[in-house]
VMD Tcl script that builds the backbone (N, CA, C; Angstrom):
set m [mol new atoms 234]
animate dup $m
set s [atomselect $m all]
$s set {name element resname resid chain x y z} {
  {N N MET 1 A 38.188 -43.368 5.230}
  {CA C MET 1 A 39.173 -43.472 4.175}
  {C C MET 1 A 38.949 -42.290 3.237}
  {N N ARG 2 A 39.963 -41.476 3.115}
  {CA C ARG 2 A 39.865 -40.238 2.321}
  {C C ARG 2 A 40.275 -40.472 0.864}
  {N N ALA 3 A 39.682 -39.689 -0.011}
  {CA C ALA 3 A 40.116 -39.688 -1.409}
  {C C ALA 3 A 41.572 -39.256 -1.449}
  {N N GLY 4 A 42.365 -39.916 -2.265}
  {CA C GLY 4 A 43.784 -39.600 -2.390}
  {C C GLY 4 A 44.682 -40.465 -1.526}
  {N N THR 5 A 44.100 -41.201 -0.563}
  {CA C THR 5 A 44.894 -42.087 0.283}
  {C C THR 5 A 45.418 -43.245 -0.556}
  {N N ARG 6 A 46.687 -43.572 -0.352}
  {CA C ARG 6 A 47.313 -44.662 -1.109}
  {C C ARG 6 A 47.497 -45.874 -0.207}
  {N N PHE 7 A 47.342 -47.060 -0.796}
  {CA C PHE 7 A 47.511 -48.319 -0.082}
  {C C PHE 7 A 48.415 -49.247 -0.898}
  {N N ARG 8 A 49.317 -49.948 -0.204}
  {CA C ARG 8 A 50.104 -51.011 -0.846}
  {C C ARG 8 A 49.427 -52.328 -0.467}
  {N N LEU 9 A 49.088 -53.143 -1.474}
  {CA C LEU 9 A 48.401 -54.408 -1.232}
  {C C LEU 9 A 49.385 -55.497 -0.812}
  {N N SER 10 A 49.051 -56.222 0.240}
  {CA C SER 10 A 49.908 -57.307 0.722}
  {C C SER 10 A 49.559 -58.639 0.062}
  {N N THR 11 A 48.386 -58.701 -0.552}
  {CA C THR 11 A 47.892 -59.913 -1.195}
  {C C THR 11 A 47.268 -59.528 -2.533}
  {N N SER 12 A 47.411 -60.372 -3.530}
  {CA C SER 12 A 46.725 -60.130 -4.801}
  {C C SER 12 A 45.235 -59.984 -4.520}
  {N N THR 13 A 44.611 -59.002 -5.176}
  {CA C THR 13 A 43.226 -58.671 -4.849}
  {C C THR 13 A 42.402 -58.490 -6.118}
  {N N LEU 14 A 41.215 -59.068 -6.107}
  {CA C LEU 14 A 40.310 -58.981 -7.236}
  {C C LEU 14 A 39.535 -57.664 -7.185}
  {N N THR 15 A 39.466 -56.988 -8.327}
  {CA C THR 15 A 38.704 -55.755 -8.462}
  {C C THR 15 A 37.802 -55.891 -9.689}
  {N N VAL 16 A 36.986 -54.871 -9.925}
  {CA C VAL 16 A 36.101 -54.869 -11.090}
  {C C VAL 16 A 36.362 -53.604 -11.894}
  {N N GLY 17 A 36.532 -53.765 -13.196}
  {CA C GLY 17 A 36.730 -52.634 -14.093}
  {C C GLY 17 A 35.658 -52.630 -15.167}
  {N N SER 18 A 35.561 -51.522 -15.859}
  {CA C SER 18 A 34.585 -51.400 -16.944}
  {C C SER 18 A 35.304 -51.313 -18.281}
  {N N THR 19 A 34.717 -51.933 -19.278}
  {CA C THR 19 A 35.194 -51.853 -20.656}
  {C C THR 19 A 33.987 -51.527 -21.523}
  {N N PRO 20 A 34.199 -51.201 -22.774}
  {CA C PRO 20 A 33.047 -50.961 -23.656}
  {C C PRO 20 A 32.103 -52.169 -23.748}
  {N N ARG 21 A 32.626 -53.352 -23.484}
  {CA C ARG 21 A 31.803 -54.573 -23.564}
  {C C ARG 21 A 31.150 -54.943 -22.231}
  {N N GLY 22 A 31.454 -54.219 -21.174}
  {CA C GLY 22 A 30.872 -54.526 -19.862}
  {C C GLY 22 A 31.929 -54.583 -18.773}
  {N N ARG 23 A 31.553 -55.175 -17.665}
  {CA C ARG 23 A 32.456 -55.256 -16.515}
  {C C ARG 23 A 33.385 -56.457 -16.650}
  {N N VAL 24 A 34.610 -56.282 -16.148}
  {CA C VAL 24 A 35.587 -57.354 -16.174}
  {C C VAL 24 A 36.285 -57.434 -14.820}
  {N N ALA 25 A 36.711 -58.636 -14.462}
  {CA C ALA 25 A 37.487 -58.833 -13.245}
  {C C ALA 25 A 38.946 -58.493 -13.540}
  {N N VAL 26 A 39.564 -57.756 -12.631}
  {CA C VAL 26 A 40.965 -57.373 -12.764}
  {C C VAL 26 A 41.663 -57.729 -11.455}
  {N N THR 27 A 42.729 -58.518 -11.521}
  {CA C THR 27 A 43.498 -58.848 -10.330}
  {C C THR 27 A 44.673 -57.891 -10.210}
  {N N ILE 28 A 44.785 -57.254 -9.045}
  {CA C ILE 28 A 45.932 -56.391 -8.765}
  {C C ILE 28 A 46.919 -57.224 -7.957}
  {N N PRO 29 A 48.154 -57.373 -8.430}
  {CA C PRO 29 A 49.128 -58.216 -7.738}
  {C C PRO 29 A 49.543 -57.649 -6.383}
  {N N ALA 30 A 49.982 -58.539 -5.509}
  {CA C ALA 30 A 50.524 -58.135 -4.211}
  {C C ALA 30 A 51.694 -57.184 -4.442}
  {N N GLY 31 A 51.827 -56.206 -3.562}
  {CA C GLY 31 A 52.921 -55.243 -3.648}
  {C C GLY 31 A 52.600 -53.998 -4.444}
  {N N GLU 32 A 51.501 -54.014 -5.183}
  {CA C GLU 32 A 51.124 -52.857 -5.991}
  {C C GLU 32 A 50.427 -51.805 -5.129}
  {N N ILE 33 A 50.432 -50.568 -5.625}
  {CA C ILE 33 A 49.842 -49.445 -4.903}
  {C C ILE 33 A 48.587 -48.981 -5.626}
  {N N VAL 34 A 47.520 -48.771 -4.850}
  {CA C VAL 34 A 46.284 -48.202 -5.370}
  {C C VAL 34 A 46.007 -46.909 -4.621}
  {N N LYS 35 A 45.253 -46.040 -5.258}
  {CA C LYS 35 A 44.902 -44.740 -4.668}
  {C C LYS 35 A 43.387 -44.612 -4.630}
  {N N VAL 36 A 42.846 -44.257 -3.483}
  {CA C VAL 36 A 41.399 -44.095 -3.340}
  {C C VAL 36 A 40.961 -42.915 -4.205}
  {N N ALA 37 A 40.025 -43.167 -5.121}
  {CA C ALA 37 A 39.575 -42.135 -6.061}
  {C C ALA 37 A 38.484 -41.260 -5.463}
  {N N ALA 38 A 37.621 -41.861 -4.655}
  {CA C ALA 38 A 36.522 -41.112 -4.037}
  {C C ALA 38 A 36.186 -41.768 -2.711}
  {N N GLU 39 A 35.944 -40.948 -1.733}
  {CA C GLU 39 A 35.613 -41.438 -0.396}
  {C C GLU 39 A 34.294 -42.206 -0.454}
  {N N PRO 40 A 34.287 -43.461 0.037}
  {CA C PRO 40 A 33.024 -44.209 0.017}
  {C C PRO 40 A 32.069 -43.680 1.084}
  {N N HIS 41 A 30.785 -43.783 0.821}
  {CA C HIS 41 A 29.776 -43.442 1.820}
  {C C HIS 41 A 29.759 -44.552 2.866}
  {N N ALA 42 A 29.311 -44.265 4.054}
  {CA C ALA 42 A 29.307 -45.232 5.154}
  {C C ALA 42 A 28.595 -46.531 4.789}
  {N N GLU 43 A 27.540 -46.454 3.987}
  {CA C GLU 43 A 26.780 -47.655 3.655}
  {C C GLU 43 A 27.352 -48.418 2.452}
  {N N ASP 44 A 28.354 -47.866 1.788}
  {CA C ASP 44 A 28.944 -48.521 0.617}
  {C C ASP 44 A 29.880 -49.648 1.029}
  {N N CYS 45 A 29.804 -50.751 0.298}
  {CA C CYS 45 A 30.739 -51.848 0.548}
  {C C CYS 45 A 31.861 -51.846 -0.496}
  {N N MET 46 A 31.757 -50.958 -1.488}
  {CA C MET 46 A 32.766 -50.863 -2.542}
  {C C MET 46 A 33.398 -49.473 -2.526}
  {N N VAL 47 A 34.638 -49.417 -3.010}
  {CA C VAL 47 A 35.353 -48.147 -3.113}
  {C C VAL 47 A 36.014 -48.103 -4.489}
  {N N ASN 48 A 36.044 -46.927 -5.100}
  {CA C ASN 48 A 36.728 -46.741 -6.377}
  {C C ASN 48 A 38.180 -46.403 -6.113}
  {N N VAL 49 A 39.071 -47.098 -6.825}
  {CA C VAL 49 A 40.505 -46.861 -6.690}
  {C C VAL 49 A 41.122 -46.661 -8.070}
  {N N LEU 50 A 42.248 -45.978 -8.087}
  {CA C LEU 50 A 43.031 -45.829 -9.306}
  {C C LEU 50 A 44.217 -46.777 -9.241}
  {N N TYR 51 A 44.434 -47.508 -10.324}
  {CA C TYR 51 A 45.572 -48.417 -10.429}
  {C C TYR 51 A 46.074 -48.353 -11.868}
  {N N ASN 52 A 47.313 -47.974 -12.031}
  {CA C ASN 52 A 47.908 -47.858 -13.374}
  {C C ASN 52 A 47.041 -47.017 -14.308}
  {N N GLY 53 A 46.501 -45.910 -13.796}
  {CA C GLY 53 A 45.694 -45.008 -14.603}
  {C C GLY 53 A 44.294 -45.495 -14.904}
  {N N ARG 54 A 43.888 -46.556 -14.271}
  {CA C ARG 54 A 42.577 -47.157 -14.535}
  {C C ARG 54 A 41.700 -47.069 -13.294}
  {N N LEU 55 A 40.438 -46.720 -13.471}
  {CA C LEU 55 A 39.488 -46.654 -12.373}
  {C C LEU 55 A 38.867 -48.033 -12.176}
  {N N LEU 56 A 39.023 -48.570 -10.962}
  {CA C LEU 56 A 38.513 -49.896 -10.629}
  {C C LEU 56 A 37.707 -49.816 -9.343}
  {N N SER 57 A 36.856 -50.799 -9.112}
  {CA C SER 57 A 36.090 -50.887 -7.874}
  {C C SER 57 A 36.528 -52.126 -7.112}
  {N N MET 58 A 36.646 -51.968 -5.793}
  {CA C MET 58 A 37.002 -53.109 -4.956}
  {C C MET 58 A 36.245 -53.014 -3.639}
  {N N PHE 59 A 36.155 -54.127 -2.935}
  {CA C PHE 59 A 35.483 -54.129 -1.652}
  {C C PHE 59 A 36.307 -53.358 -0.632}
  {N N VAL 60 A 35.621 -52.532 0.168}
  {CA C VAL 60 A 36.291 -51.764 1.220}
  {C C VAL 60 A 37.009 -52.713 2.170}
  {N N VAL 61 A 36.368 -53.811 2.551}
  {CA C VAL 61 A 36.968 -54.761 3.485}
  {C C VAL 61 A 38.267 -55.341 2.915}
  {N N ASP 62 A 38.331 -55.577 1.604}
  {CA C ASP 62 A 39.563 -56.076 0.991}
  {C C ASP 62 A 40.677 -55.037 1.092}
  {N N LEU 63 A 40.344 -53.790 0.812}
  {CA C LEU 63 A 41.350 -52.738 0.879}
  {C C LEU 63 A 41.862 -52.566 2.304}
  {N N GLU 64 A 40.949 -52.604 3.273}
  {CA C GLU 64 A 41.346 -52.415 4.667}
  {C C GLU 64 A 42.130 -53.599 5.215}
  {N N SER 65 A 41.781 -54.816 4.811}
  {CA C SER 65 A 42.453 -55.995 5.359}
  {C C SER 65 A 43.704 -56.401 4.582}
  {N N ARG 66 A 43.765 -56.062 3.301}
  {CA C ARG 66 A 44.902 -56.482 2.472}
  {C C ARG 66 A 45.840 -55.344 2.107}
  {N N GLY 67 A 45.472 -54.128 2.505}
  {CA C GLY 67 A 46.278 -52.969 2.146}
  {C C GLY 67 A 46.888 -52.299 3.358}
  {N N GLU 68 A 48.064 -51.774 3.158}
  {CA C GLU 68 A 48.748 -50.974 4.185}
  {C C GLU 68 A 48.706 -49.525 3.718}
  {N N GLU 69 A 48.091 -48.665 4.534}
  {CA C GLU 69 A 48.012 -47.258 4.171}
  {C C GLU 69 A 49.411 -46.658 4.147}
  {N N LEU 70 A 49.706 -45.928 3.087}
  {CA C LEU 70 A 51.011 -45.305 2.933}
  {C C LEU 70 A 50.936 -43.849 3.369}
  {N N PRO 71 A 52.036 -43.323 3.919}
  {CA C PRO 71 A 52.041 -41.910 4.299}
  {C C PRO 71 A 51.914 -41.034 3.054}
  {N N GLU 72 A 51.368 -39.840 3.269}
  {CA C GLU 72 A 51.237 -38.904 2.163}
  {C C GLU 72 A 52.613 -38.502 1.682}
  {N N ALA 73 A 52.757 -38.410 0.359}
  {CA C ALA 73 A 54.020 -37.978 -0.227}
  {C C ALA 73 A 54.162 -36.477 -0.019}
  {N N SER 74 A 55.224 -36.063 0.623}
  {CA C SER 74 A 55.412 -34.632 0.883}
  {C C SER 74 A 56.106 -33.972 -0.293}
  {N N GLY 75 A 55.412 -32.995 -0.881}
  {CA C GLY 75 A 55.987 -32.219 -1.978}
  {C C GLY 75 A 56.052 -32.939 -3.310}
  {N N ALA 76 A 55.546 -34.170 -3.373}
  {CA C ALA 76 A 55.591 -34.906 -4.645}
  {C C ALA 76 A 54.181 -35.023 -5.193}
  {N N HIS 77 A 54.093 -35.079 -6.504}
  {CA C HIS 77 A 52.800 -35.297 -7.155}
  {C C HIS 77 A 52.539 -36.770 -7.186}
  {N N SER 78 A 51.302 -37.172 -6.878}
  {CA C SER 78 A 50.984 -38.607 -6.928}
  {C C SER 78 A 50.070 -38.929 -8.059}
}
mol reanalyze $m
mol bondsrecalc $m
mol representation Tube
mol addrep $m
């Protein structure tokens, strides 16, 4: 899974975000699009994604099983 790859979620999915007070659970609704922020290492079970301008962490297995990889946008900024 490459950085910059976009996925549309088929199911609402729980992620983890950071706030000044600590970590918080964030649910991304079904149908929303996330973008892989950094390629996970082979041994990592979590991946960083961008959603609505926010950096969140989610399980790789959730992204792979609940997300549909979208084709790269040609000529458009993402």
